[in-house]
C-alpha positions in Angstrom: -0.4 10.8 -13.6 2.0 8.3 -12.1 1.7 4.6 -12.8 -0.2 3.6 -9.7 -1.4 0.0 -9.1 -3.2 -1.8 -6.4 -0.7 -3.9 -4.5 2.1 -1.4 -5.2 4.6 -0.9 -2.3 5.1 2.7 -1.2 7.1 4.7 1.3 5.7 7.7 3.1 7.9 10.8 2.4 6.1 13.2 4.7 4.1 13.4 7.9 4.4 11.5 11.1 4.8 8.2 9.2 7.8 9.4 7.2 10.0 6.5 6.1 7.4 3.8 6.8 6.2 1.4 4.1 2.7 0.5 3.0 0.7 -1.2 0.2 -1.8 0.6 -2.0 -5.1 -1.2 -1.5 -7.4 1.2 -3.4 -7.2 4.1 -5.8 -9.6 6.9 -5.0 -8.8 9.3 -7.9 -5.7 10.8 -9.6 -4.4 12.3 -6.4 -5.4 10.0 -3.6 -5.0 6.3 -2.7 -5.7 4.2 0.4 -2.6 2.6 2.0 -2.5 -0.1 4.6 0.4 -1.9 6.3 -1.4 -4.7 8.2 -0.4 -3.5 11.7 -0.8 0.2 12.4 -3.0 0.8 9.3 -5.2 -2.2 8.8 -7.3 -3.2 5.8 -10.4 -2.0 7.7 -8.8 1.3 8.6 -6.5 2.3 5.8 -4.8 5.8 5.5 -5.9 8.1 2.7 -2.7 9.5 1.2 -2.0 12.1 -1.4 0.3 10.6 -4.1 2.6 13.6 -3.8 3.4 12.4 -0.2 4.4 8.9 -1.3 7.5 7.4 -3.0 6.2 4.8 -5.3 8.4 1.7 -5.7 8.5 -0.5 -8.9 7.4 -3.5 -6.9 3.8 -4.7 -7.1 2.8 -7.5 -4.9 0.9 -10.1 -7.0 -0.5 -11.7 -3.8 -2.2 -8.5 -2.7 -3.3 -7.6 -6.2 -4.9 -10.9 -6.9 -6.6 -11.1 -3.5 -8.1 -7.7 -3.9 -9.3 -8.2 -7.4 -10.8 -11.7 -6.7 -12.3 -11.1 -3.2 -12.2 -7.3 -2.7 -10.2 -8.0 0.5 -6.7 -8.9 1.7 -5.7 -10.1 5.1 -3.6 -8.0 7.4 -1.2 -10.9 7.8 -0.7 -11.0 4.0 0.1 -7.2 4.0 2.6 -7.7 6.9 4.2 -10.6 5.0 4.6 -8.6 1.8 6.1 -5.6 3.5 8.4 -7.9 5.5 9.6 -9.4 2.3 10.1 -6.0 0.7 12.0 -4.5 3.6 14.3 -7.6 3.6 15.5 -6.7 0.1 
């Protein structure tokens, strides 16, 4: 199994969203995670993705990770901010 964490930045490598970025907000099992980006895929309507269809980055957002562990929720604005910071690198 890959080292998958809540708050980890991912890139879609297949499907209609190919090349777009998202943040893992929940781990369902060893194969599937829920990914949101704060705009198209919101926290309330995340995308269920197979891990084999994602490119996992080494970057884990502490803001998202802390927010989800403490409150069980992260705002869409925070997701957009984290992804904007990541894509600016």
